[in-house]
N, C-alpha and C positions, 0 to 999 in steps of 0.2 A: 504493500500500500504506500501511496505517496501523499504527503500533506498537500491539501488544496487551500485550506484556510484555517488558521489557528484562532480559536475563540477566546481561550484563556489558558492558564497554566495546565489545566486538567482536561480540556475539551477541544476537539478540532474536527474539521471536515476533511476526510481523506478520499482518495480515489482508489477503488480496489482493482484487482486484476481484470475485471470485466468492464472497467471504465465507469462504474457506478459510484455515485456519491454515498459515502458512509460516514455516519457520526461515530466518532471514537472517543472514549473517555478512559481516563486513568490518572492516578496521582503523578503530577509532574510531567505528564505526557507531552504537553505543548510548550513547556518552558524552553525558551531560546530557540524554538524551531521556526523554520521558514517554509513557505510554499515551495514544493518541488523536492523537498528532502524525503528520505525514506522514513516511514513510521516505525519506531522501535516496538516491534510486536510484543516484546516481553513486558512493556509497560501498559499495554492495552488491557483494560479490565472489562470494558463493555463495548459492544458495537451495535449500532442500530442501522439497519438497511431499510429505509422507507422509500418505496418506489414512487409514491405520490410526492411530487416536488413541493406542492404547497404545504403538505403536512410536514415534510422535512424542514422547510423554511421556518415554520411556526415552532416546531419542536426545538430547532436549533436556538431560536431566540429565547425559548422558555428555559432550557436547561442551563443557561448561563447563570441564572439567578436562583434556581431551585436546588435545595440540598441533595447531595448524592443519595442519602438515605431514602428520600421520597422517590427519586427516579428508580432506585433499586426496588422499592416496594411496588411501584406501578408496573414495572417490568414483570415481577413475580406474579402479580394479579392477572395481567394480560395473558401470560403463559398458561396460568391456571384456567382462565376463561376459554382459551382456544381448545383446551382438552375437554373442559366441562360442557361447552356449548357445541363443539364439533362443527362450527360454522366459520366461514371466512369473516374476518373483521377488517373494517376499513382502517387504513393507517392513521386516520385522524384520532383514533382512540388513544394513541400515545400522547397526543397533545391534550385532549380533553380530560383524560383521567389523571395525568400527572398534574395538570393545573388545578383540577378539582381537589385532589388530595392535599396539595400544598396549601390551598386556601382553607380547606376543612381543618387541617391541623392547626393553622394559625388562629382560626376562629375558636377551636376547642381550648387552646391555651389562653384565650381571652375570655373564656366562659360564655361564648356566644354559640347557640345551637339552633339550627333551622328545623322547622317542622314540615314534614311532608304529608299533606292532607290525603294523598292518594297512596300512601304506603301499602296498606293492606290490599288494595285493588291491584297494585303493581305485583305484589307477592302472589296473588291468585292468578293473574293473567300471564305473568312472566316468571314462573317459579324457578327456572334454571338461571336466568339473569339475576334474580333476587338472591339465589344461593351464592352466586359470584359476589354480589354486594356484601353479603354476610361475611364471606371469606376475606374480602378486601378490608372491611372494618377490623376484623380480627388481626390481619397482617399489620395494618397501620398502627393499631393500638399497641401492639407488642413492640414494633420497631421504634415508634416515636414516644412511647410511654404516655399516651393520652387516652381519653375516652371519647370517641367521636359521637357516641349516642346511636341508638337503634335506627333513627330515621335516615341515617347515612346509608344504610343497606339499600334503601329504595333509590336514593339519589345516584349511587354508583350503578345500580342496576339499569337505570335509564340511559346512562352513557353507553352501556353495552347493547341495549336495544337499538339505540341510534346508530351504533357502529355496524350493526347487522343490516341496516337499511341501505337502499341504493344510494351511493354517494356519501353516506355517513355524515352528512352535514345538517340534516334537518333537526335542529336541536330541540324543537318543540314537538316533533312528530310523536314520540313515545308518550308524552304527557297527554296530548290531544287524542291520540289513539285510545289510551286508557279511559279517558272521559267518555268517548263515544261508545266504547264497548260496555262500560258501566251503565251508561244511559240506556242503551238498547236492551241490555239484560234486564234493567229495571222496568222497561216498558212491557217486556214479555211477562215478567213476574207479576206485575200489577194487572195485566189484562187477564191472566189465567188464575190469579189469586193463589200463587204457589211458590214454593222454593224448589231448588234443583239439587239433584245429587251431583255434586261437583267432581266426583270420582268416576262418573259414568262416561262411556265412550261418546254417547250422543252430546253430552255437555261439552266434552273436549272438542268435538267437531264443530259445535255451534260457536264456541269462543274463538277457535282458530279461524273460522270463516269471518267472524266479526272483526278480528284484527286486520285481516287483509281488506275487508270491506271498508273499515275506517281509514286505512291508509289510502285507498283509492279516493275516498271522499276528500281527504286532506290534500291530496296531490292533484285533485281535479281530473281523475282518470275514470274511464268507464270500461265495462266489458266491450269487446269489439262488435258483438252482434246483439241485435234486439231479438226477442223471442216471444212475441205477443200471442201466437197460437198456443204454444205450450203453456204459457202463463194462464190463459183462459181455462185450460184443462185443470191445472193445479188449483186455480181459484175455485172451481166447481167442486173439486175433490176435497179441498181443505179450506172451507170458508172461514173458520175462526182463525187459524194461523195466518191466512191471507189478510184478514181484517186487522190482525195485530201488526203484520208487516206494513200495512198502510199507515198505521200510527208511527212506525219507525220512519217511513218515508216522509211524513209530515214534520216530524222532529228534525230530520236532516235538512229538509228544505228551509225550515224556519231558522234553524241555528247556524247552518253552514252555507245556505243559499246554493244548494247543490241538488239537482234533480236526478234521482237514481233511475236506472233503466229498467225495462221489463225483465231483463235477465237477472238483474240484482234482486228485483222483487221475487222472481221465481225461486232463486237459490235461498233467499232468506226464508221464504214460506216453507220450502222443503225442510230446511234445518229446524225451524220452529215446530213443524208438524212432527218430526222425529222426537224432538225434545219433550213434547207434551202428549205423545200418543197414548199414554196410559191414564190420562186425566179424564 
């Protein structure tokens, strides 16, 4: 590796053998070094290869001022999340999580704790990401000798939900998705005067569909095809689930100024009919 830009005594941007920019860190790594020199590999403690140039630029600016212990904790948590979630994460997670943890630790040391009103909904709708959040709080509390508080579980989880979304930059997507899922679930519960078995397969399918439905609403996307004829058949077969779906349609139109398609109505009706088939 060759030094491309020295950031401080411990951090630099280098070019690897493939010609890619790599953030390298290590005690005294950059001291007295100049661009074009060989990187002393024995001094390299951490390397970050972020292919997203914007994420790399932001992360580079961030790590100059963030303690190494926070950077180390964030890296451990992200590696844990990759295994736990089994899904690709956008490079922006390195920026967002590191920055969030740094600020959370500073707030905790000042006795300032934020409340997450959607904590338990996030835990229900995104259990894997919430588990990552719990692990993150455990790691940071131990490393920094602080107590971040339980609400941080959900705040961290949201970063990973966003990192799984296309582009990874819709910072409000996960919160708004959770609000829509919660509201739609509430409409169905109220309409049928019931609670649901949250461990059932039909409930899992319903919530999974609602998540993607909510994301389409927030991104202004529709199913490609209308399906009016099939919807008429479903409407006749499942009149009460369809009527409930129409309430969801009205809520979405009023709150988000978004008109859902006949295909959306069809799939929502089918999922609701499965969910309430034994009532």
